[in-house]
PDB file of N, CA, C, O and CB in Angstrom:
ATOM      1  N   MET A   1     125.823 107.709 103.827  1.00  0.00           N
ATOM      2  CA  MET A   1     124.857 107.783 102.750  1.00  0.00           C
ATOM      3  C   MET A   1     123.896 108.925 103.028  1.00  0.00           C
ATOM      4  O   MET A   1     123.560 109.183 104.183  1.00  0.00           O
ATOM      5  CB  MET A   1     124.100 106.448 102.590  1.00  0.00           C
ATOM      6  N   GLN A   2     123.464 109.589 102.018  1.00  0.00           N
ATOM      7  CA  GLN A   2     122.598 110.730 102.200  1.00  0.00           C
ATOM      8  C   GLN A   2     121.162 110.291 102.482  1.00  0.00           C
ATOM      9  O   GLN A   2     120.683 109.295 101.940  1.00  0.00           O
ATOM     10  CB  GLN A   2     122.649 111.625 100.974  1.00  0.00           C
ATOM     11  N   ALA A   3     120.493 111.050 103.334  1.00  0.00           N
ATOM     12  CA  ALA A   3     119.110 110.747 103.689  1.00  0.00           C
ATOM     13  C   ALA A   3     118.210 110.793 102.463  1.00  0.00           C
ATOM     14  O   ALA A   3     117.226 110.057 102.387  1.00  0.00           O
ATOM     15  CB  ALA A   3     118.603 111.724 104.750  1.00  0.00           C
ATOM     16  N   ARG A   4     118.534 111.642 101.517  1.00  0.00           N
ATOM     17  CA  ARG A   4     117.719 111.764 100.297  1.00  0.00           C
ATOM     18  C   ARG A   4     117.633 110.425  99.559  1.00  0.00           C
ATOM     19  O   ARG A   4     116.578 110.092  99.019  1.00  0.00           O
ATOM     20  CB  ARG A   4     118.307 112.848  99.360  1.00  0.00           C
ATOM     21  N   THR A   5     118.720 109.654  99.527  1.00  0.00           N
ATOM     22  CA  THR A   5     118.724 108.360  98.846  1.00  0.00           C
ATOM     23  C   THR A   5     117.720 107.420  99.491  1.00  0.00           C
ATOM     24  O   THR A   5     116.992 106.713  98.795  1.00  0.00           O
ATOM     25  CB  THR A   5     120.128 107.737  98.869  1.00  0.00           C
ATOM     26  N   TRP A   6     117.677 107.406 100.836  1.00  0.00           N
ATOM     27  CA  TRP A   6     116.716 106.547 101.529  1.00  0.00           C
ATOM     28  C   TRP A   6     115.281 106.972 101.215  1.00  0.00           C
ATOM     29  O   TRP A   6     114.419 106.129 100.970  1.00  0.00           O
ATOM     30  CB  TRP A   6     116.961 106.585 103.049  1.00  0.00           C
ATOM     31  N   VAL A   7     115.035 108.266 101.225  1.00  0.00           N
ATOM     32  CA  VAL A   7     113.679 108.774 100.988  1.00  0.00           C
ATOM     33  C   VAL A   7     113.207 108.422  99.589  1.00  0.00           C
ATOM     34  O   VAL A   7     112.079 107.962  99.415  1.00  0.00           O
ATOM     35  CB  VAL A   7     113.628 110.293 101.193  1.00  0.00           C
ATOM     36  N   ILE A   8     114.051 108.630  98.594  1.00  0.00           N
ATOM     37  CA  ILE A   8     113.666 108.323  97.209  1.00  0.00           C
ATOM     38  C   ILE A   8     113.389 106.835  97.049  1.00  0.00           C
ATOM     39  O   ILE A   8     112.377 106.456  96.461  1.00  0.00           O
ATOM     40  CB  ILE A   8     114.770 108.766  96.225  1.00  0.00           C
ATOM     41  N   ALA A   9     114.270 105.992  97.561  1.00  0.00           N
ATOM     42  CA  ALA A   9     114.077 104.546  97.436  1.00  0.00           C
ATOM     43  C   ALA A   9     112.834 104.087  98.183  1.00  0.00           C
ATOM     44  O   ALA A   9     112.131 103.197  97.705  1.00  0.00           O
ATOM     45  CB  ALA A   9     115.302 103.798  97.958  1.00  0.00           C
ATOM     46  N   ALA A  10     112.548 104.666  99.332  1.00  0.00           N
ATOM     47  CA  ALA A  10     111.385 104.267 100.123  1.00  0.00           C
ATOM     48  C   ALA A  10     110.082 104.669  99.441  1.00  0.00           C
ATOM     49  O   ALA A  10     109.054 104.035  99.677  1.00  0.00           O
ATOM     50  CB  ALA A  10     111.455 104.887 101.516  1.00  0.00           C
ATOM     51  N   GLN A  11     110.097 105.704  98.602  1.00  0.00           N
ATOM     52  CA  GLN A  11     108.890 106.132  97.902  1.00  0.00           C
ATOM     53  C   GLN A  11     108.431 105.092  96.885  1.00  0.00           C
ATOM     54  O   GLN A  11     107.233 104.984  96.620  1.00  0.00           O
ATOM     55  CB  GLN A  11     109.130 107.466  97.207  1.00  0.00           C
ATOM     56  N   TYR A  12     109.342 104.336  96.319  1.00  0.00           N
ATOM     57  CA  TYR A  12     109.010 103.421  95.235  1.00  0.00           C
ATOM     58  C   TYR A  12     108.972 101.962  95.654  1.00  0.00           C
ATOM     59  O   TYR A  12     108.231 101.177  95.061  1.00  0.00           O
ATOM     60  CB  TYR A  12     109.988 103.583  94.131  1.00  0.00           C
ATOM     61  N   ASN A  13     109.733 101.585  96.639  1.00  0.00           N
ATOM     62  CA  ASN A  13     109.795 100.190  97.054  1.00  0.00           C
ATOM     63  C   ASN A  13     110.573 100.120  98.350  1.00  0.00           C
ATOM     64  O   ASN A  13     110.833 101.141  98.988  1.00  0.00           O
ATOM     65  CB  ASN A  13     110.446  99.294  95.958  1.00  0.00           C
ATOM     66  N   ASP A  14     110.936  98.932  98.730  1.00  0.00           N
ATOM     67  CA  ASP A  14     111.747  98.732  99.917  1.00  0.00           C
ATOM     68  C   ASP A  14     113.194  99.121  99.584  1.00  0.00           C
ATOM     69  O   ASP A  14     113.745  98.612  98.608  1.00  0.00           O
ATOM     70  CB  ASP A  14     111.656  97.249 100.420  1.00  0.00           C
ATOM     71  N   PRO A  15     113.824 100.006 100.364  1.00  0.00           N
ATOM     72  CA  PRO A  15     115.199 100.416 100.048  1.00  0.00           C
ATOM     73  C   PRO A  15     116.172  99.252  99.917  1.00  0.00           C
ATOM     74  O   PRO A  15     117.135  99.342  99.155  1.00  0.00           O
ATOM     75  CB  PRO A  15     115.699 101.353 101.104  1.00  0.00           C
ATOM     76  N   GLU A  16     115.943  98.159 100.643  1.00  0.00           N
ATOM     77  CA  GLU A  16     116.842  97.006 100.536  1.00  0.00           C
ATOM     78  C   GLU A  16     116.801  96.388  99.142  1.00  0.00           C
ATOM     79  O   GLU A  16     117.771  95.758  98.722  1.00  0.00           O
ATOM     80  CB  GLU A  16     116.477  95.951 101.581  1.00  0.00           C
ATOM     81  N   ASP A  17     115.687  96.558  98.412  1.00  0.00           N
ATOM     82  CA  ASP A  17     115.602  96.047  97.043  1.00  0.00           C
ATOM     83  C   ASP A  17     116.607  96.728  96.126  1.00  0.00           C
ATOM     84  O   ASP A  17     116.985  96.165  95.099  1.00  0.00           O
ATOM     85  CB  ASP A  17     114.195  96.235  96.496  1.00  0.00           C
ATOM     86  N   TYR A  18     117.042  97.926  96.479  1.00  0.00           N
ATOM     87  CA  TYR A  18     118.003  98.679  95.686  1.00  0.00           C
ATOM     88  C   TYR A  18     119.424  98.584  96.249  1.00  0.00           C
ATOM     89  O   TYR A  18     120.323  99.287  95.789  1.00  0.00           O
ATOM     90  CB  TYR A  18     117.578 100.130  95.607  1.00  0.00           C
ATOM     91  N   GLY A  19     119.624  97.723  97.236  1.00  0.00           N
ATOM     92  CA  GLY A  19     120.945  97.573  97.831  1.00  0.00           C
ATOM     93  C   GLY A  19     121.271  98.649  98.842  1.00  0.00           C
ATOM     94  O   GLY A  19     122.433  98.835  99.202  1.00  0.00           O
ATOM     95  N   ILE A  20     120.248  99.365  99.308  1.00  0.00           N
ATOM     96  CA  ILE A  20     120.448 100.425 100.292  1.00  0.00           C
ATOM     97  C   ILE A  20     120.163  99.844 101.672  1.00  0.00           C
ATOM     98  O   ILE A  20     119.075  99.310 101.886  1.00  0.00           O
ATOM     99  CB  ILE A  20     119.531 101.664  99.997  1.00  0.00           C
ATOM    100  N   PRO A  21     121.098  99.929 102.614  1.00  0.00           N
ATOM    101  CA  PRO A  21     120.860  99.353 103.941  1.00  0.00           C
ATOM    102  C   PRO A  21     119.733 100.070 104.673  1.00  0.00           C
ATOM    103  O   PRO A  21     119.447 101.238 104.408  1.00  0.00           O
ATOM    104  CB  PRO A  21     122.135  99.408 104.778  1.00  0.00           C
ATOM    105  N   THR A  22     119.099  99.352 105.596  1.00  0.00           N
ATOM    106  CA  THR A  22     118.017  99.952 106.373  1.00  0.00           C
ATOM    107  C   THR A  22     118.589 101.004 107.320  1.00  0.00           C
ATOM    108  O   THR A  22     119.752 100.935 107.720  1.00  0.00           O
ATOM    109  CB  THR A  22     117.239  98.868 107.166  1.00  0.00           C
ATOM    110  N   LEU A  23     117.757 101.967 107.667  1.00  0.00           N
ATOM    111  CA  LEU A  23     118.189 103.005 108.600  1.00  0.00           C
ATOM    112  C   LEU A  23     118.454 102.401 109.972  1.00  0.00           C
ATOM    113  O   LEU A  23     117.690 101.548 110.425  1.00  0.00           O
ATOM    114  CB  LEU A  23     117.132 104.123 108.700  1.00  0.00           C
ATOM    115  N   PRO A  24     119.506 102.821 110.632  1.00  0.00           N
ATOM    116  CA  PRO A  24     119.769 102.306 111.978  1.00  0.00           C
ATOM    117  C   PRO A  24     118.743 102.832 112.977  1.00  0.00           C
ATOM    118  O   PRO A  24     118.207 103.928 112.812  1.00  0.00           O
ATOM    119  CB  PRO A  24     121.184 102.686 112.429  1.00  0.00           C
ATOM    120  N   LYS A  25     118.482 102.054 113.997  1.00  0.00           N
ATOM    121  CA  LYS A  25     117.585 102.462 115.076  1.00  0.00           C
ATOM    122  C   LYS A  25     118.445 103.086 116.170  1.00  0.00           C
ATOM    123  O   LYS A  25     119.295 102.413 116.753  1.00  0.00           O
ATOM    124  CB  LYS A  25     116.741 101.244 115.629  1.00  0.00           C
ATOM    125  N   TRP A  26     118.229 104.353 116.446  1.00  0.00           N
ATOM    126  CA  TRP A  26     118.989 105.067 117.459  1.00  0.00           C
ATOM    127  C   TRP A  26     118.080 105.489 118.588  1.00  0.00           C
ATOM    128  O   TRP A  26     116.885 105.708 118.392  1.00  0.00           O
ATOM    129  CB  TRP A  26     119.692 106.282 116.859  1.00  0.00           C
ATOM    130  N   THR A  27     118.648 105.601 119.762  1.00  0.00           N
ATOM    131  CA  THR A  27     117.945 106.117 120.925  1.00  0.00           C
ATOM    132  C   THR A  27     118.393 107.556 121.135  1.00  0.00           C
ATOM    133  O   THR A  27     119.589 107.848 121.128  1.00  0.00           O
ATOM    134  CB  THR A  27     118.216 105.243 122.197  1.00  0.00           C
ATOM    135  N   VAL A  28     117.439 108.446 121.320  1.00  0.00           N
ATOM    136  CA  VAL A  28     117.751 109.855 121.549  1.00  0.00           C
ATOM    137  C   VAL A  28     117.718 110.107 123.050  1.00  0.00           C
ATOM    138  O   VAL A  28     116.710 109.849 123.708  1.00  0.00           O
ATOM    139  CB  VAL A  28     116.747 110.797 120.795  1.00  0.00           C
ATOM    140  N   LEU A  29     118.817 110.607 123.584  1.00  0.00           N
ATOM    141  CA  LEU A  29     118.926 110.898 125.009  1.00  0.00           C
ATOM    142  C   LEU A  29     119.030 112.406 125.187  1.00  0.00           C
ATOM    143  O   LEU A  29     119.759 113.072 124.452  1.00  0.00           O
ATOM    144  CB  LEU A  29     120.154 110.173 125.644  1.00  0.00           C
ATOM    145  N   GLN A  30     118.308 112.941 126.156  1.00  0.00           N
ATOM    146  CA  GLN A  30     118.384 114.374 126.424  1.00  0.00           C
ATOM    147  C   GLN A  30     118.910 114.588 127.834  1.00  0.00           C
ATOM    148  O   GLN A  30     118.511 113.899 128.772  1.00  0.00           O
ATOM    149  CB  GLN A  30     116.998 115.053 126.244  1.00  0.00           C
ATOM    150  N   SER A  31     119.816 115.556 127.967  1.00  0.00           N
ATOM    151  CA  SER A  31     120.360 115.863 129.284  1.00  0.00           C
ATOM    152  C   SER A  31     119.535 116.957 129.940  1.00  0.00           C
ATOM    153  O   SER A  31     118.681 117.573 129.301  1.00  0.00           O
ATOM    154  CB  SER A  31     121.838 116.287 129.182  1.00  0.00           C
ATOM    155  N   GLU A  32     119.793 117.194 131.209  1.00  0.00           N
ATOM    156  CA  GLU A  32     119.058 118.227 131.938  1.00  0.00           C
ATOM    157  C   GLU A  32     119.395 119.632 131.458  1.00  0.00           C
ATOM    158  O   GLU A  32     118.619 120.560 131.683  1.00  0.00           O
ATOM    159  CB  GLU A  32     119.344 118.116 133.417  1.00  0.00           C
ATOM    160  N   SER A  33     120.538 119.806 130.801  1.00  0.00           N
ATOM    161  CA  SER A  33     120.965 121.130 130.334  1.00  0.00           C
ATOM    162  C   SER A  33     120.614 121.366 128.865  1.00  0.00           C
ATOM    163  O   SER A  33     121.333 122.089 128.176  1.00  0.00           O
ATOM    164  CB  SER A  33     122.465 121.294 130.535  1.00  0.00           C
ATOM    165  N   SER A  34     119.531 120.775 128.373  1.00  0.00           N
ATOM    166  CA  SER A  34     119.055 120.933 126.993  1.00  0.00           C
ATOM    167  C   SER A  34     119.947 120.253 125.967  1.00  0.00           C
ATOM    168  O   SER A  34     119.786 120.496 124.771  1.00  0.00           O
ATOM    169  CB  SER A  34     118.944 122.392 126.657  1.00  0.00           C
ATOM    170  N   GLY A  35     120.867 119.423 126.386  1.00  0.00           N
ATOM    171  CA  GLY A  35     121.733 118.717 125.453  1.00  0.00           C
ATOM    172  C   GLY A  35     121.010 117.539 124.834  1.00  0.00           C
ATOM    173  O   GLY A  35     119.944 117.134 125.297  1.00  0.00           O
ATOM    174  N   ILE A  36     121.606 116.987 123.772  1.00  0.00           N
ATOM    175  CA  ILE A  36     121.035 115.841 123.086  1.00  0.00           C
ATOM    176  C   ILE A  36     122.165 114.887 122.730  1.00  0.00           C
ATOM    177  O   ILE A  36     123.285 115.313 122.447  1.00  0.00           O
ATOM    178  CB  ILE A  36     120.243 116.275 121.818  1.00  0.00           C
ATOM    179  N   ALA A  37     121.859 113.587 122.747  1.00  0.00           N
ATOM    180  CA  ALA A  37     122.854 112.582 122.398  1.00  0.00           C
ATOM    181  C   ALA A  37     122.159 111.422 121.702  1.00  0.00           C
ATOM    182  O   ALA A  37     120.982 111.160 121.949  1.00  0.00           O
ATOM    183  CB  ALA A  37     123.624 112.094 123.656  1.00  0.00           C
ATOM    184  N   PHE A  38     122.886 110.726 120.830  1.00  0.00           N
ATOM    185  CA  PHE A  38     122.371 109.561 120.127  1.00  0.00           C
ATOM    186  C   PHE A  38     123.176 108.340 120.565  1.00  0.00           C
ATOM    187  O   PHE A  38     124.405 108.382 120.632  1.00  0.00           O
ATOM    188  CB  PHE A  38     122.440 109.757 118.578  1.00  0.00           C
ATOM    189  N   ALA A  39     122.459 107.245 120.863  1.00  0.00           N
ATOM    190  CA  ALA A  39     123.098 106.007 121.285  1.00  0.00           C
ATOM    191  C   ALA A  39     122.399 104.832 120.610  1.00  0.00           C
ATOM    192  O   ALA A  39     121.278 104.970 120.120  1.00  0.00           O
ATOM    193  CB  ALA A  39     123.064 105.859 122.832  1.00  0.00           C
ATOM    194  N   GLU A  40     123.066 103.666 120.584  1.00  0.00           N
ATOM    195  CA  GLU A  40     122.459 102.481 119.984  1.00  0.00           C
ATOM    196  C   GLU A  40     121.267 102.002 120.797  1.00  0.00           C
ATOM    197  O   GLU A  40     120.268 101.556 120.231  1.00  0.00           O
ATOM    198  CB  GLU A  40     123.489 101.362 119.857  1.00  0.00           C
ATOM    199  N   ASN A  41     121.361 102.089 122.118  1.00  0.00           N
ATOM    200  CA  ASN A  41     120.256 101.739 123.006  1.00  0.00           C
ATOM    201  C   ASN A  41     120.405 102.554 124.283  1.00  0.00           C
ATOM    202  O   ASN A  41     121.453 103.165 124.495  1.00  0.00           O
ATOM    203  CB  ASN A  41     120.229 100.200 123.314  1.00  0.00           C
ATOM    204  N   PRO A  42     119.394 102.582 125.134  1.00  0.00           N
ATOM    205  CA  PRO A  42     119.464 103.439 126.333  1.00  0.00           C
ATOM    206  C   PRO A  42     120.608 103.105 127.288  1.00  0.00           C
ATOM    207  O   PRO A  42     121.050 103.973 128.041  1.00  0.00           O
ATOM    208  CB  PRO A  42     118.173 103.346 127.082  1.00  0.00           C
ATOM    209  N   GLU A  43     121.093 101.869 127.271  1.00  0.00           N
ATOM    210  CA  GLU A  43     122.159 101.468 128.196  1.00  0.00           C
ATOM    211  C   GLU A  43     123.562 101.730 127.657  1.00  0.00           C
ATOM    212  O   GLU A  43     124.521 101.729 128.430  1.00  0.00           O
ATOM    213  CB  GLU A  43     122.020 100.007 128.522  1.00  0.00           C
ATOM    214  N   SER A  44     123.705 101.955 126.356  1.00  0.00           N
ATOM    215  CA  SER A  44     125.050 102.128 125.781  1.00  0.00           C
ATOM    216  C   SER A  44     125.497 103.588 125.849  1.00  0.00           C
ATOM    217  O   SER A  44     124.689 104.495 126.047  1.00  0.00           O
ATOM    218  CB  SER A  44     125.076 101.641 124.318  1.00  0.00           C
ATOM    219  N   ASP A  45     126.800 103.789 125.681  1.00  0.00           N
ATOM    220  CA  ASP A  45     127.357 105.142 125.655  1.00  0.00           C
ATOM    221  C   ASP A  45     126.978 105.819 124.337  1.00  0.00           C
ATOM    222  O   ASP A  45     126.968 105.171 123.291  1.00  0.00           O
ATOM    223  CB  ASP A  45     128.907 105.111 125.833  1.00  0.00           C
ATOM    224  N   PRO A  46     126.667 107.108 124.377  1.00  0.00           N
ATOM    225  CA  PRO A  46     126.341 107.819 123.135  1.00  0.00           C
ATOM    226  C   PRO A  46     127.534 107.877 122.182  1.00  0.00           C
ATOM    227  O   PRO A  46     128.679 108.008 122.614  1.00  0.00           O
ATOM    228  CB  PRO A  46     125.864 109.236 123.451  1.00  0.00           C
ATOM    229  N   PHE A  47     127.256 107.780 120.892  1.00  0.00           N
ATOM    230  CA  PHE A  47     128.333 107.882 119.909  1.00  0.00           C
ATOM    231  C   PHE A  47     128.453 109.298 119.356  1.00  0.00           C
ATOM    232  O   PHE A  47     129.447 109.624 118.707  1.00  0.00           O
ATOM    233  CB  PHE A  47     128.103 106.895 118.768  1.00  0.00           C
ATOM    234  N   ILE A  48     127.452 110.144 119.604  1.00  0.00           N
ATOM    235  CA  ILE A  48     127.536 111.556 119.245  1.00  0.00           C
ATOM    236  C   ILE A  48     126.709 112.340 120.245  1.00  0.00           C
ATOM    237  O   ILE A  48     125.660 111.883 120.698  1.00  0.00           O
ATOM    238  CB  ILE A  48     127.045 111.810 117.783  1.00  0.00           C
ATOM    239  N   ARG A  49     127.193 113.531 120.584  1.00  0.00           N
ATOM    240  CA  ARG A  49     126.541 114.322 121.623  1.00  0.00           C
ATOM    241  C   ARG A  49     126.734 115.808 121.346  1.00  0.00           C
ATOM    242  O   ARG A  49     127.757 116.233 120.810  1.00  0.00           O
ATOM    243  CB  ARG A  49     127.094 113.957 123.016  1.00  0.00           C
ATOM    244  N   SER A  50     125.712 116.594 121.730  1.00  0.00           N
ATOM    245  CA  SER A  50     125.791 118.048 121.632  1.00  0.00           C
ATOM    246  C   SER A  50     125.222 118.627 122.919  1.00  0.00           C
ATOM    247  O   SER A  50     124.070 118.367 123.265  1.00  0.00           O
ATOM    248  CB  SER A  50     125.020 118.589 120.372  1.00  0.00           C
ATOM    249  N   GLU A  51     126.017 119.398 123.618  1.00  0.00           N
ATOM    250  CA  GLU A  51     125.563 119.979 124.875  1.00  0.00           C
ATOM    251  C   GLU A  51     124.738 121.246 124.666  1.00  0.00           C
ATOM    252  O   GLU A  51     123.909 121.590 125.507  1.00  0.00           O
ATOM    253  CB  GLU A  51     126.751 120.285 125.757  1.00  0.00           C
ATOM    254  N   GLN A  52     124.961 121.943 123.547  1.00  0.00           N
ATOM    255  CA  GLN A  52     124.216 123.165 123.252  1.00  0.00           C
ATOM    256  C   GLN A  52     123.771 123.157 121.793  1.00  0.00           C
ATOM    257  O   GLN A  52     124.312 123.909 120.983  1.00  0.00           O
ATOM    258  CB  GLN A  52     125.075 124.420 123.553  1.00  0.00           C
ATOM    259  N   PRO A  53     122.788 122.314 121.442  1.00  0.00           N
ATOM    260  CA  PRO A  53     122.359 122.273 120.037  1.00  0.00           C
ATOM    261  C   PRO A  53     121.674 123.577 119.627  1.00  0.00           C
ATOM    262  O   PRO A  53     121.033 124.243 120.441  1.00  0.00           O
ATOM    263  CB  PRO A  53     121.408 121.087 119.804  1.00  0.00           C
ATOM    264  N   MET A  54     121.822 123.920 118.368  1.00  0.00           N
ATOM    265  CA  MET A  54     121.225 125.157 117.830  1.00  0.00           C
ATOM    266  C   MET A  54     120.171 124.797 116.798  1.00  0.00           C
ATOM    267  O   MET A  54     120.326 123.824 116.060  1.00  0.00           O
ATOM    268  CB  MET A  54     122.312 126.083 117.197  1.00  0.00           C
ATOM    269  N   LYS A  55     119.103 125.575 116.743  1.00  0.00           N
ATOM    270  CA  LYS A  55     118.097 125.400 115.714  1.00  0.00           C
ATOM    271  C   LYS A  55     118.597 126.076 114.442  1.00  0.00           C
ATOM    272  O   LYS A  55     119.145 127.178 114.480  1.00  0.00           O
ATOM    273  CB  LYS A  55     116.720 125.981 116.163  1.00  0.00           C
ATOM    274  N   VAL A  56     118.399 125.398 113.318  1.00  0.00           N
ATOM    275  CA  VAL A  56     118.800 125.964 112.033  1.00  0.00           C
ATOM    276  C   VAL A  56     117.625 125.903 111.069  1.00  0.00           C
ATOM    277  O   VAL A  56     116.741 125.057 111.197  1.00  0.00           O
ATOM    278  CB  VAL A  56     120.027 125.213 111.451  1.00  0.00           C
ATOM    279  N   ARG A  57     117.630 126.793 110.125  1.00  0.00           N
ATOM    280  CA  ARG A  57     116.614 126.788 109.073  1.00  0.00           C
ATOM    281  C   ARG A  57     117.287 126.434 107.774  1.00  0.00           C
ATOM    282  O   ARG A  57     118.420 126.839 107.517  1.00  0.00           O
ATOM    283  CB  ARG A  57     115.886 128.158 108.966  1.00  0.00           C
ATOM    284  N   ARG A  58     116.587 125.678 106.953  1.00  0.00           N
ATOM    285  CA  ARG A  58     117.112 125.319 105.642  1.00  0.00           C
ATOM    286  C   ARG A  58     116.345 126.006 104.582  1.00  0.00           C
ATOM    287  O   ARG A  58     116.635 125.833 103.399  1.00  0.00           O
ATOM    288  CB  ARG A  58     117.079 123.833 105.421  1.00  0.00           C
TER     289      ARG A  58
END
């Protein structure tokens, strides 16, 4: 689901009122080599990881 949908629904009411699930709570882990990873909690294995993340402009 797109983040925009959550933002719009949150501006007017609780997103769950519109059938939109709540955002998951993720733990952000950083490695010593500037990497980043997302996990469900600090003890679990990351489900996505980037060893060399890049900054982007939109």
